C-alpha positions as CSV (number, residue, x, y, z in Angstrom):
1,M,0.2,0.2,0.1
2,S,1.6,3.2,-1.1
3,N,1.4,6.4,1.2
4,E,-0.8,8.3,-0.7
5,D,-3.3,5.2,-0.3
6,E,-2.5,5.6,3.4
7,F,-3.8,9.2,3.3
8,F,-7.3,8.9,4.2
9,D,-6.4,7.3,7.6
10,A,-4.4,10.3,8.7
11,V,-4.5,11.1,12.3
12,T,-6.7,14.2,11.9
13,G,-9.0,16.0,13.6
14,L,-8.8,17.1,17.4
15,D,-10.6,19.8,17.0
16,S,-14.4,20.4,18.4
17,D,-16.7,21.2,22.8
18,E,-18.6,21.1,26.3
19,S,-21.8,22.7,27.9
20,N,-25.3,22.9,28.0
21,E,-27.1,20.9,26.0
22,G,-31.1,21.7,25.1
23,V,-30.4,25.1,25.9
24,S,-31.9,27.7,23.7
25,E,-32.6,31.4,24.6
26,A,-31.7,30.9,27.9
27,S,-30.7,33.0,30.8
28,F,-27.2,32.7,32.2
29,K,-29.2,30.9,35.1
30,D,-30.7,28.1,33.1
31,A,-27.4,28.1,31.1
32,L,-25.9,26.8,34.1
33,V,-28.6,24.0,35.1
34,F,-27.5,21.0,33.3
35,D,-30.0,17.8,33.3
36,G,-27.3,14.5,34.3
37,G,-30.4,12.3,34.2
38,S,-29.4,8.8,32.8
39,Q,-31.8,7.5,29.7
40,K,-32.3,3.9,30.0
41,N,-34.2,3.3,26.6
42,N,-32.0,4.1,23.8
43,G,-34.5,2.5,21.3
44,S,-37.1,5.4,21.9
45,V,-37.2,9.2,21.7
46,P,-38.6,10.2,25.2
47,Q,-39.9,13.4,25.6
48,E,-40.0,16.0,28.5
49,N,-42.2,18.9,29.2
50,G,-42.6,18.8,25.4
51,I,-38.8,19.2,24.9
52,K,-36.8,15.9,23.0
53,K,-34.6,13.6,25.1
54,H,-31.5,12.2,23.9
55,R,-29.6,9.5,25.1
56,T,-26.9,10.1,27.6
57,S,-24.8,6.9,27.4
58,L,-23.2,4.9,24.7
59,P,-24.3,1.3,24.0
60,A,-21.1,-0.2,25.4
61,P,-18.1,1.2,27.4
62,M,-14.7,1.9,25.2
63,F,-11.9,-0.7,25.1
64,S,-8.7,-0.5,27.2
65,R,-6.0,1.1,25.5
66,N,-3.1,-0.1,27.7
67,T,-2.5,-3.1,26.0
68,I,-1.3,-0.9,22.6
69,S,1.8,1.0,22.2
70,V,1.8,3.6,19.8
71,W,5.7,4.1,19.7
72,G,6.3,1.2,17.4
73,I,4.0,3.3,14.8
74,L,5.3,7.0,15.6
75,K,9.1,6.4,16.4
76,K,9.9,7.5,12.9
77,C,7.7,10.0,12.5
78,I,8.8,12.8,14.7
79,G,8.8,16.4,13.6
80,L,6.9,15.3,10.4
81,E,3.1,15.7,9.5
82,L,1.0,12.8,10.8
83,S,-0.9,12.6,7.3
84,K,0.4,9.0,6.1
85,I,0.1,7.1,9.4
86,T,-2.2,4.5,10.1
87,M,-3.4,3.9,13.6
88,P,-4.8,1.5,15.5
89,I,-8.5,1.6,15.6
90,V,-8.2,1.0,19.3
91,F,-6.9,4.9,19.1
92,N,-10.3,6.2,17.9
93,E,-13.2,7.2,19.1
94,P,-16.7,6.4,18.1
95,L,-17.6,9.7,16.1
96,S,-16.8,10.8,12.7
97,F,-14.6,14.2,12.6
98,L,-17.8,15.6,11.2
99,Q,-19.5,14.8,14.3
100,R,-16.6,16.5,16.3
101,I,-17.4,20.0,14.1
102,T,-20.7,19.4,15.2
103,E,-19.9,19.9,18.9
104,Y,-19.2,23.5,18.0
105,M,-23.1,23.6,18.2
106,E,-23.3,22.4,22.0
107,H,-23.6,25.9,22.8
108,T,-25.7,27.7,20.2
109,Y,-27.7,29.4,23.1
110,L,-24.7,31.8,23.6
111,I,-25.7,32.7,19.6
112,N,-29.0,32.8,20.6
113,R,-28.2,35.2,23.1
114,A,-25.8,37.4,21.0
115,C,-29.0,37.8,18.6
116,S,-31.0,38.9,21.1
117,L,-28.8,41.7,22.7
118,P,-29.1,44.9,21.4
119,D,-25.1,46.3,22.0
120,S,-22.5,45.7,20.0
121,I,-20.3,45.0,22.3
122,E,-22.4,43.0,24.5
123,R,-22.7,40.9,21.5
124,M,-19.3,40.1,20.9
125,Q,-18.7,39.3,24.4
126,A,-21.3,36.4,23.9
127,V,-19.8,35.7,20.3
128,A,-16.1,35.3,22.2
129,A,-17.6,33.0,24.5
130,F,-19.4,30.9,22.0
131,A,-15.3,30.8,20.4
132,V,-14.4,29.3,23.7
133,S,-16.8,27.5,24.6
134,A,-16.7,25.6,21.0
135,V,-13.7,24.1,22.0
136,A,-14.1,23.0,25.4
137,S,-15.1,19.7,24.6
138,Q,-11.3,18.9,23.7
139,W,-10.7,18.8,27.6
140,D,-9.5,15.0,27.9
141,R,-10.8,13.8,24.5
142,T,-7.5,12.0,23.7
143,G,-9.4,9.8,21.5
144,K,-8.9,10.1,17.2
145,P,-12.2,10.6,15.6
146,F,-12.7,8.6,12.1
147,N,-11.6,9.9,9.5
148,P,-14.2,11.0,6.9
149,L,-14.6,9.3,3.9
150,L,-14.8,11.7,0.8
151,G,-18.3,12.2,0.3
152,E,-19.5,11.4,3.8
153,T,-22.1,13.8,5.0
154,Y,-23.7,15.0,8.5
155,E,-27.0,16.5,9.4
156,L,-27.8,17.6,13.1
157,T,-31.6,19.4,13.7
158,R,-31.9,20.3,17.4
159,E,-35.6,22.0,17.6
160,E,-34.9,22.7,21.4
161,Q,-31.7,24.8,20.4
162,G,-32.9,26.1,17.4
163,F,-30.7,25.1,14.3
164,R,-29.9,22.9,11.9
165,L,-26.4,21.5,10.7
166,V,-25.2,19.8,7.4
167,S,-21.4,18.7,6.5
168,E,-19.5,17.4,3.8
169,Q,-16.2,15.8,3.5
170,V,-15.4,18.2,0.4
171,S,-11.4,17.2,-0.1
172,H,-9.2,14.0,0.3
173,H,-5.7,15.4,-0.2
174,P,-5.7,17.6,2.0
175,P,-8.6,16.3,4.4
176,I,-11.1,19.0,4.5
177,S,-14.6,19.3,6.3
178,A,-17.2,21.8,5.5
179,F,-20.1,22.9,7.8
180,H,-23.1,25.0,7.2
181,A,-25.4,25.3,10.2
182,E,-28.4,28.1,10.6
183,S,-31.1,29.1,12.8
184,L,-34.6,27.5,12.8
185,V,-36.2,31.1,12.8
186,G,-33.7,32.8,10.5
187,D,-31.2,34.6,13.5
188,F,-27.9,33.3,12.0
189,V,-25.8,31.5,10.2
190,F,-22.6,29.3,11.1
191,H,-20.2,27.9,8.9
192,G,-16.3,27.1,7.8
193,S,-14.2,24.6,6.3
194,I,-11.8,22.6,8.6
195,Y,-8.0,21.2,7.8
196,P,-6.8,20.2,10.9
197,K,-2.7,19.7,10.4
198,L,-1.4,17.3,12.8
199,K,2.5,16.8,13.6
200,F,4.2,14.3,16.2
201,W,7.0,15.9,18.5
202,G,8.4,12.9,20.1
203,K,6.0,13.2,22.9
204,S,3.1,15.1,21.7
205,V,1.1,15.4,19.0
206,E,0.1,18.7,17.8
207,A,-2.8,20.1,15.8
208,E,-2.4,23.5,13.9
209,P,-6.2,24.8,13.2
210,K,-6.6,25.2,9.4
211,G,-9.7,27.4,8.1
212,T,-12.1,30.1,9.4
213,I,-15.0,29.9,11.0
214,T,-17.4,32.6,9.9
215,L,-20.6,33.8,12.0
216,E,-23.4,35.6,10.8
217,L,-26.1,37.5,12.9
218,L,-28.7,38.7,10.5
219,K,-31.0,40.6,12.6
220,H,-28.0,42.9,13.1
221,N,-26.3,42.8,10.1
222,E,-23.0,42.0,11.3
223,V,-20.3,39.3,10.3
224,Y,-17.6,37.6,12.8
225,T,-14.6,35.3,11.8
226,W,-12.3,33.9,13.2
227,S,-9.6,30.4,13.6
228,N,-9.4,28.0,16.5
229,P,-6.2,28.0,18.7
230,Y,-3.6,24.9,18.5
231,C,-4.2,21.9,20.4
232,C,-2.0,19.3,21.6
233,V,-2.1,15.9,23.4
234,H,0.9,15.1,25.7
235,N,2.5,11.7,26.4
236,I,1.3,10.0,23.4
237,I,4.2,7.5,24.2
238,L,4.2,7.3,27.9
239,G,2.2,8.6,31.1
240,K,-1.1,10.0,31.3
241,L,-2.3,11.8,28.4
242,W,-3.1,15.3,29.0
243,I,-4.0,18.4,26.3
244,E,-3.8,21.7,26.2
245,Q,-4.5,24.6,23.7
246,Y,-2.8,28.1,23.2
247,G,-2.1,30.8,20.5
248,T,-4.1,33.5,19.6
249,V,-7.8,33.9,18.5
250,E,-9.0,36.6,16.9
251,I,-12.5,37.4,16.5
252,V,-13.1,40.0,14.1
253,N,-16.6,42.0,13.6
254,H,-16.6,43.1,9.9
255,S,-19.6,45.4,10.3
256,T,-18.3,47.6,13.4
257,G,-14.8,47.0,13.4
258,D,-14.9,45.7,16.7
259,K,-12.4,42.9,17.5
260,C,-12.0,40.7,19.9
261,V,-7.9,39.4,20.7
262,L,-8.0,36.1,22.8
263,S,-4.5,34.5,24.2
264,F,-5.2,30.5,25.1
265,K,-1.9,30.4,27.3
266,P,0.2,27.7,27.0
267,C,1.1,25.6,30.5
268,G,4.6,27.1,31.3
269,M,6.9,25.9,33.5
270,F,4.8,25.3,37.1
271,G,1.6,24.7,34.9
272,K,0.5,28.4,36.6
273,E,-1.1,29.2,33.0
274,L,-2.8,25.4,32.2
275,H,-6.0,26.1,30.7
276,R,-6.3,30.1,31.0
277,V,-7.6,32.2,28.5
278,E,-7.4,36.0,28.3
279,G,-7.9,38.8,26.3
280,Y,-9.7,41.9,25.3
281,I,-12.3,43.5,23.5
282,Q,-11.6,46.8,20.9
283,D,-13.5,48.9,19.0
284,K,-11.8,50.2,15.5
285,S,-9.8,52.9,17.2
286,K,-8.2,50.2,19.1
287,K,-10.0,51.4,22.6
288,K,-10.1,49.0,25.2
289,L,-13.6,48.3,25.9
290,C,-13.2,45.0,28.2
291,V,-11.4,42.4,29.5
292,I,-12.2,38.8,29.2
293,Y,-10.9,36.2,31.1
294,G,-11.1,32.6,32.6
295,K,-10.3,29.2,31.6
296,W,-11.4,27.2,28.7
297,T,-12.2,24.2,30.7
298,E,-14.4,26.2,33.6
299,C,-15.9,29.2,32.4
300,M,-15.4,32.8,31.0
301,W,-16.0,36.3,32.8
302,S,-15.6,39.9,31.4
303,V,-14.8,43.1,33.3
304,D,-13.4,46.9,33.0
305,P,-10.0,47.0,32.0
306,Q,-8.7,49.4,34.8
307,V,-10.3,46.8,37.5
308,F,-8.8,43.9,35.7
309,E,-5.2,45.9,35.7
310,A,-5.6,47.0,39.2
311,N,-6.0,43.3,40.4
312,K,-3.0,42.0,37.9
313,K,-0.8,44.4,40.2
314,A,-1.9,43.5,43.1
315,E,-1.9,40.4,42.3
316,K,1.9,40.5,41.5
317,K,3.1,41.7,44.6
318,G,1.4,38.8,46.4
319,D,2.8,36.4,44.3
320,N,6.5,38.6,44.3
321,K,5.8,37.9,48.1
322,K,4.9,34.3,48.3
323,H,8.0,33.5,45.7
324,K,10.8,34.9,48.2
325,Q,9.1,32.6,51.3
326,E,8.9,29.6,49.0
327,E,11.1,28.2,46.1
328,P,8.8,26.6,43.6
329,E,9.7,22.5,42.9
330,G,10.4,21.2,39.6
331,A,11.2,17.6,38.8
332,E,13.1,16.6,35.5
333,N,11.5,13.9,33.7
334,D,12.8,12.4,30.6
335,D,10.2,10.3,30.1
336,A,6.9,11.9,30.5
337,D,5.2,15.7,30.5
338,D,3.8,15.5,33.6
339,M,0.7,16.9,33.5
340,P,0.5,20.2,36.0
341,E,-1.9,20.4,39.1
342,V,-4.7,22.0,38.0
343,Q,-6.4,24.9,40.1
344,E,-9.7,23.9,39.4
345,T,-11.5,27.6,40.1
346,V,-10.8,30.6,38.6
347,S,-10.2,33.7,40.8
348,V,-13.1,35.8,39.8
349,I,-12.2,39.7,40.1
350,P,-15.0,42.0,41.8
351,G,-17.3,43.5,39.2
352,S,-16.9,40.7,36.5
353,T,-20.1,39.4,34.9
354,L,-20.2,36.0,33.8
355,L,-20.2,35.0,30.2
356,W,-20.2,31.4,30.5
357,R,-19.8,28.4,32.8
358,I,-18.9,24.6,31.6
359,A,-21.4,22.3,32.7
360,S,-20.6,18.8,34.3
361,R,-20.0,15.9,32.5
362,P,-22.0,12.4,32.7
363,A,-20.7,10.2,35.6
364,H,-19.7,7.6,32.9
365,S,-18.2,9.9,30.8
366,A,-14.4,8.5,32.0
367,T,-15.4,5.1,30.3
368,M,-17.0,6.4,27.2
369,Y,-14.2,8.4,25.6
370,N,-14.7,11.3,27.8
371,F,-17.7,12.5,25.9
372,T,-19.7,15.2,27.1
373,N,-23.9,14.5,27.2
374,F,-24.2,16.4,23.8
375,A,-21.5,14.5,22.2
376,M,-23.1,10.8,23.1
377,S,-26.3,11.7,21.6
378,L,-24.3,12.2,18.1
379,N,-24.3,9.0,16.8
380,E,-27.6,8.3,18.1
381,L,-29.8,6.6,15.1
382,E,-33.6,7.3,16.4
383,P,-36.4,5.0,15.2
384,G,-37.6,6.3,11.5
385,M,-33.9,8.2,11.0
386,E,-32.6,5.9,8.9
387,A,-35.0,6.6,6.3
388,L,-34.8,10.2,6.6
389,L,-31.2,10.7,6.2
390,A,-28.8,11.2,3.5
391,P,-27.1,7.6,2.8
392,T,-23.5,9.2,3.2
393,D,-24.5,10.4,6.8
394,C,-21.9,9.3,9.6
395,R,-24.6,7.6,11.5
396,L,-24.5,4.8,9.1
397,R,-21.1,4.2,8.9
398,P,-20.2,-0.1,9.9
399,D,-17.4,0.8,11.4
400,I,-18.2,3.5,13.5
401,R,-21.3,1.8,14.8
402,A,-19.3,-1.5,15.6
403,M,-17.0,0.5,17.7
404,E,-19.8,2.2,19.3
405,N,-21.3,-1.3,20.3
406,G,-18.0,-2.3,21.9
407,N,-17.2,-5.1,18.5
408,M,-13.8,-4.1,18.2
409,D,-12.8,-6.7,15.9
410,E,-15.7,-5.9,13.4
411,A,-15.2,-2.3,13.7
412,S,-11.1,-2.9,12.6
413,Q,-12.4,-5.1,9.8
414,E,-15.3,-2.5,8.2
415,K,-12.9,0.3,8.4
416,E,-10.3,-1.7,6.5
417,R,-13.2,-2.6,4.0
418,L,-14.4,0.9,3.6
419,E,-10.6,2.2,3.1
420,E,-10.2,-0.2,0.4
421,K,-13.5,0.5,-1.2
422,Q,-12.3,4.4,-0.9
423,R,-9.0,3.4,-2.8
424,A,-10.7,1.4,-5.4
425,A,-13.1,4.1,-6.3
426,R,-10.3,6.9,-6.6
427,K,-8.2,4.5,-9.2
428,E,-11.9,4.3,-11.1
429,R,-12.0,8.0,-11.5
430,A,-8.3,8.2,-12.3
431,K,-8.5,5.6,-15.4
432,S,-11.9,7.2,-16.9
433,E,-10.3,11.0,-15.6
434,E,-13.7,11.9,-13.7
435,E,-13.1,14.7,-11.4
436,W,-14.7,14.0,-8.1
437,S,-17.7,16.1,-7.7
438,T,-18.8,17.8,-4.1
439,R,-22.6,17.7,-3.5
440,W,-23.1,20.5,-0.8
441,F,-20.6,22.4,-0.9
442,Q,-18.6,24.5,-3.6
443,L,-15.2,25.8,-3.5
444,G,-15.4,29.9,-3.2
445,T,-14.2,32.9,-2.0
446,N,-15.3,33.8,1.9
447,P,-16.8,37.4,1.0
448,Y,-15.7,38.7,4.8
449,T,-12.3,37.4,4.4
450,G,-11.0,37.5,1.0
451,S,-9.5,33.5,1.7
452,Q,-10.9,30.4,0.0
453,D,-13.6,28.8,1.6
454,W,-16.2,26.1,0.7
455,L,-19.6,27.5,0.9
456,Y,-22.8,25.7,1.1
457,T,-25.2,25.6,-2.0
458,G,-28.4,24.6,-0.5
459,G,-30.8,22.0,-1.3
460,Y,-29.7,19.3,1.3
461,F,-33.1,19.0,3.4
462,N,-35.0,18.9,0.6
463,R,-34.1,15.2,1.0
464,N,-33.4,14.3,-2.6
465,Y,-30.4,12.2,-2.1
466,T,-30.7,9.8,-5.5
467,D,-27.2,10.5,-7.0
468,L,-25.2,10.5,-3.7
469,P,-22.5,7.7,-4.3
470,N,-22.4,4.2,-2.6
471,I,-19.3,5.1,0.0
472,Y,-20.6,2.5,2.6
């Protein structure tokens, strides 16, 4: 098998979230309430107070990864992009990368809030909180999503959250996933195309975010764009796996000129900055209007810049006194990058406003790939759904379904069969000099950034799927 043939099995997509399922146009208090109740009957779709309930667990717990060594696979790949490396299925999680992208929508209530706010700076605060929340489910998610097959699709409609989404794997070399979500009442459009580029650095795997995300608030005639931070999984070879995100995320309001600059802090020498996010909102004249701070694993707050600076100076004085009294202890370890001790609570500055708080994960999350409740529901095949879905939908992928059900041997065999089928189809197209044609997205120019983007052409929800390829 050539390297090119193995491309589709690249280690891609550490990209995606974590919080309030089933909350639409809710108050902040509502956003903090989480229904952790379990649903025992996965074969039905119960209702609670008229709102559809989704499953909150998987059919089977995850398979142990302790018996598999990744070193034999990765030792020759230090410094290289992980685009041609075949990984054992045990390192996957039972979701496609298209479903992982859908986790951005877990916190749609923040977009709904932005739509309802009359002030542009308050709207930017809500959008900034959404941008941070959209990567929150990556916390402890060390499993690799399945690479989508070319032409694979995924759809999700959540009436209780007020949106519907469609995504498609539009390119194979390089792997590009395009998505388009829209409000059910015409308030917003949220879209983008993602090309995660990964590299292995000996002890860690780093994901470089490629692709722009666009949010349009239609009632306000406002457009926001940004890109996600870098993500790094530590201790791939030895030790406890842990994740950090770092880099600058710049959210631009193309209509007003306002900008939010968020710094996802790298862990640092003693781990003090682990998970921290800090930044500010400025107007088009570059005047700082508010500071945003918190942790992407916990919560985000907003406060007046002067109050923030005064608090920082006071904190620095306290830290200097503390350092004089006690020297920090640091242990050298050549084998593993020990995860720093996490201080769970963000120190809230008096006068701050809460923008977002993460919801608790279910008690059984650790045995189910560290999924959030939202993630648990993404591959659910509800009664009657199969007849409605496009035949290319992820939920119909037999390898992911087998893995979700705990049938690892079957999942591995099906994955191999699907990949071989994809290779054979590509060779047939090459023979007949036939170009691959995307179904729901077209390569064009993002009108707000001027960069290349995959844009939704419409028509998916008309349910005319007669010409779709047989990829499974």
